[in-house]
Backbone bond lengths (Angstrom), bond angles and torsions (degrees), N, CA, C in turn:
res aa  C-N    CA-C-N  psi(-1)  N-CA   C-N-CA  omega(-1)  CA-C   N-CA-C  phi
1 M - - - 1.456 - - 1.533 109.12 -
2 A 1.262 116.92 134.44 1.474 121.98 -179.49 1.498 110.81 -86.87
3 R 1.272 115.16 146.90 1.470 120.66 178.03 1.528 107.34 -96.51
4 V 1.286 115.99 135.02 1.464 121.18 178.72 1.520 107.71 -119.25
5 R 1.262 114.33 131.89 1.477 118.20 177.63 1.496 108.86 -113.35
6 V 1.345 116.78 129.49 1.453 121.50 -179.14 1.552 107.30 -120.97
7 N 1.295 114.94 128.18 1.451 120.90 173.69 1.518 109.18 -107.97
8 F 1.321 115.84 134.66 1.443 119.81 174.36 1.510 111.03 -140.67
9 E 1.283 116.61 160.89 1.437 122.20 -177.73 1.509 107.57 -125.24
10 L 1.327 117.16 131.01 1.442 119.85 179.05 1.517 110.80 -80.75
11 D 1.304 114.27 143.93 1.463 119.31 173.06 1.493 108.92 -66.27
12 P 1.355 119.28 132.11 1.492 119.11 -179.19 1.513 113.06 -61.23
13 D 1.295 119.46 -21.59 1.444 122.45 177.72 1.543 113.72 -88.96
14 A 1.315 117.77 1.56 1.441 121.26 -176.22 1.524 114.43 -53.02
15 P 1.308 120.84 -47.25 1.482 120.02 179.89 1.555 112.40 -59.75
16 E 1.305 115.22 -38.86 1.468 118.82 176.19 1.543 111.97 -63.32
17 L 1.317 115.13 -45.60 1.472 120.04 -178.30 1.518 110.62 -65.18
18 I 1.297 117.65 -39.25 1.472 121.06 178.73 1.530 110.06 -62.08
19 G 1.332 113.99 -41.91 1.478 119.79 -175.95 1.563 113.48 -65.85
20 H 1.304 117.21 -17.90 1.449 119.64 177.94 1.493 114.56 -87.59
21 L 1.363 118.51 -4.06 1.436 122.07 179.88 1.543 110.31 -66.35
22 P 1.319 119.54 143.52 1.472 120.17 178.74 1.526 112.28 -63.13
23 Q 1.319 118.60 -33.40 1.463 121.16 -179.50 1.550 110.07 -67.53
24 V 1.313 116.58 -35.60 1.468 118.54 179.12 1.527 109.79 -73.39
25 K 1.330 116.81 -38.32 1.467 119.05 177.97 1.552 109.51 -62.60
26 A 1.330 116.71 -40.61 1.458 119.36 -178.84 1.573 109.29 -65.71
27 A 1.316 117.02 -39.73 1.473 118.63 177.25 1.496 112.35 -64.76
28 V 1.318 116.73 -41.28 1.479 120.68 -180.00 1.498 110.09 -65.65
29 T 1.335 118.28 -40.77 1.472 122.94 178.04 1.542 108.75 -63.12
30 K 1.310 117.17 -43.70 1.477 120.65 -177.92 1.524 110.05 -64.69
31 E 1.351 117.80 -37.20 1.472 120.29 176.66 1.534 110.62 -65.81
32 A 1.318 115.91 -41.21 1.501 118.28 178.66 1.484 110.84 -63.94
33 Q 1.332 117.11 -37.24 1.522 119.11 179.30 1.513 110.37 -67.06
34 A 1.324 116.80 -35.94 1.478 121.41 175.98 1.507 111.69 -63.65
35 I 1.310 116.73 -42.33 1.467 121.46 178.44 1.545 109.84 -66.18
36 A 1.314 118.32 -41.04 1.452 121.73 178.29 1.542 110.75 -63.49
37 A 1.332 117.41 -42.98 1.435 121.69 179.19 1.542 110.73 -63.11
38 K 1.303 117.18 -41.52 1.477 121.81 178.59 1.511 109.28 -66.68
39 A 1.349 117.71 -41.04 1.481 119.51 178.27 1.511 109.96 -64.33
40 N 1.335 118.51 -37.86 1.489 119.82 179.51 1.542 109.75 -66.00
41 S 1.321 117.81 -37.28 1.444 118.79 179.04 1.519 111.96 -72.70
42 I 1.309 118.29 -36.29 1.462 122.03 178.29 1.552 110.48 -66.59
43 G 1.300 116.70 -42.02 1.454 119.76 -177.02 1.515 115.75 -89.87
44 A 1.343 116.01 8.86 1.487 120.80 -175.50 1.524 111.52 -63.00
45 G 1.325 120.63 -31.11 1.449 121.45 -179.84 1.511 115.41 -82.28
46 F 1.324 115.87 -8.80 1.478 119.36 -177.86 1.516 110.41 -86.41
47 R 1.303 116.90 137.89 1.454 123.35 175.84 1.508 109.76 -135.99
48 T 1.301 116.43 141.46 1.447 119.49 174.31 1.522 109.60 -84.65
49 E 1.306 116.69 157.04 1.464 119.10 175.91 1.529 109.65 -74.64
50 E 1.282 114.88 155.35 1.489 118.56 177.08 1.525 107.36 -76.76
51 Y 1.321 113.99 144.56 1.470 118.38 177.96 1.532 107.35 -148.08
52 E 1.333 114.83 166.52 1.456 119.61 -179.57 1.531 109.25 -104.82
53 R 1.301 115.52 127.52 1.478 120.26 176.92 1.521 108.44 -69.62
54 P 1.344 116.62 130.10 1.453 118.61 -174.99 1.519 112.75 -69.77
55 D 1.324 120.35 -26.55 1.448 121.71 -175.53 1.523 112.23 -82.04
56 T 1.388 116.99 -39.45 1.452 119.77 -177.18 1.500 115.57 -108.57
57 K 1.367 116.50 -6.89 1.468 122.50 -177.34 1.515 111.43 62.91
58 E 1.303 119.56 18.94 1.454 124.69 -178.43 1.500 109.36 -87.41
59 R 1.383 116.80 138.62 1.452 120.66 177.58 1.534 107.79 -84.29
60 V 1.331 113.70 124.49 1.510 120.03 178.85 1.488 109.38 -134.69
61 G 1.335 115.83 167.69 1.443 121.74 -179.08 1.492 112.67 110.51
62 G 1.326 116.93 -174.95 1.449 121.55 -177.89 1.513 113.92 75.80
63 A 1.320 116.95 9.89 1.453 120.81 -176.57 1.554 108.82 -91.07
64 A 1.324 114.14 158.62 1.460 119.23 173.91 1.503 110.04 -82.31
65 P 1.329 118.36 148.61 1.461 118.75 -178.59 1.574 110.19 -67.77
66 K 1.305 112.87 146.26 1.492 119.41 -179.61 1.545 108.85 -128.65
67 Y 1.304 115.48 123.93 1.448 120.69 177.49 1.539 107.15 -116.35
68 A 1.349 116.02 148.65 1.479 119.24 179.80 1.537 109.56 -140.84
69 A 1.286 114.76 154.02 1.476 120.58 179.11 1.500 108.35 -102.30
70 L 1.341 115.97 135.12 1.476 122.08 174.04 1.531 108.50 -92.10
71 K 1.294 115.21 146.80 1.441 121.65 -178.28 1.560 108.96 -62.54
72 A 1.328 115.60 144.09 1.457 122.24 179.83 1.518 111.36 -61.73
73 R 1.337 114.97 139.87 1.489 117.67 178.53 1.565 107.20 -139.91
74 D 1.290 113.37 164.46 1.482 119.92 -175.97 1.543 109.85 -65.82
75 S 1.323 114.29 148.36 1.451 122.34 179.63 1.528 108.63 -124.82
76 A 1.281 116.66 150.84 1.499 119.47 -179.39 1.507 108.76 -79.24
77 Y 1.316 120.67 -22.86 1.471 123.00 -173.41 1.514 114.04 -103.77
78 V 1.322 117.42 -34.39 1.459 123.85 175.53 1.497 107.65 -126.04
79 G 1.262 118.89 173.21 1.462 122.20 -176.94 1.502 115.01 -57.07
80 C 1.353 116.44 -59.30 1.447 122.99 178.95 1.498 111.65 -150.82
81 V 1.316 116.39 159.72 1.463 124.50 -176.35 1.516 109.42 -138.17
82 A 1.343 117.01 134.22 1.435 122.54 170.21 1.531 109.08 -118.89
83 L 1.292 118.49 140.06 1.498 119.81 -175.48 1.549 109.28 -112.23
84 V 1.350 115.32 149.26 1.442 120.18 168.70 1.526 105.32 -112.97
85 V 1.269 117.30 126.81 1.490 123.05 -171.22 1.485 111.22 -124.05
86 E 1.344 114.93 157.70 1.492 120.16 172.16 1.491 109.21 -85.42
87 K 1.345 115.67 132.10 1.461 119.71 -177.88 1.540 115.33 -96.89
88 N 1.321 116.24 -11.76 1.452 117.71 179.14 1.557 108.88 -148.42
89 Y 1.347 113.57 172.65 1.456 118.24 -177.08 1.503 113.64 -62.90
90 A 1.373 115.39 -34.53 1.449 118.41 178.30 1.499 111.08 -60.97
91 A 1.287 118.63 -38.11 1.458 123.12 179.27 1.536 111.15 -67.82
92 I 1.314 116.78 -41.95 1.475 122.01 176.27 1.509 111.04 -57.29
93 K 1.340 114.59 -48.47 1.489 121.15 -178.21 1.553 108.79 -67.10
94 D 1.313 116.54 -44.99 1.481 120.87 -178.40 1.521 109.01 -61.45
95 N 1.307 120.02 -45.82 1.443 121.82 -178.89 1.514 109.57 -65.74
96 H 1.323 118.01 -40.28 1.460 121.53 -179.95 1.552 111.28 -62.72
97 L 1.301 116.42 -44.08 1.490 120.76 -175.33 1.538 111.35 -79.53
98 H 1.341 119.57 -33.02 1.452 120.57 -168.57 1.553 112.72 -123.96
99 N 1.308 119.62 2.07 1.480 121.68 -177.97 1.549 111.97 52.73
100 T 1.337 114.73 46.48 1.445 119.76 -173.72 1.528 113.96 -60.76
101 L 1.320 116.50 -41.35 1.459 118.23 -179.81 1.537 112.64 -67.70
102 L 1.268 117.63 -34.75 1.435 121.68 178.30 1.538 109.70 -67.31
103 K 1.333 115.56 -42.65 1.468 120.48 177.78 1.524 110.49 -66.11
104 A 1.319 118.14 -39.08 1.446 122.04 -179.86 1.548 110.63 -65.34
105 K 1.314 116.09 -37.37 1.444 120.19 177.79 1.510 110.68 -63.27
106 G 1.334 115.23 -36.32 1.494 120.01 177.01 1.444 111.19 70.38
């Protein structure tokens, strides 16, 4: 059997080009959704105290934290990016006190 040696050079823009593929965007979005789901389960026991909003005098709070994943979109520096964000004040406070998103990312 003959040995064949092949040399090739990658395009320096290859990682960026791969990141713009729809399949890669779908995979990145799916991973962000998994992180958001894990963050929601980690922060499920956390509740903020009830408080009165100064502008409307409405009683708010006592809600569970809610995290959500945003759909992957193109980035100027890497192929694509998907974000996991806090959807309410309880999530902001939970993430600040316990680093929930960092723990969910694992």
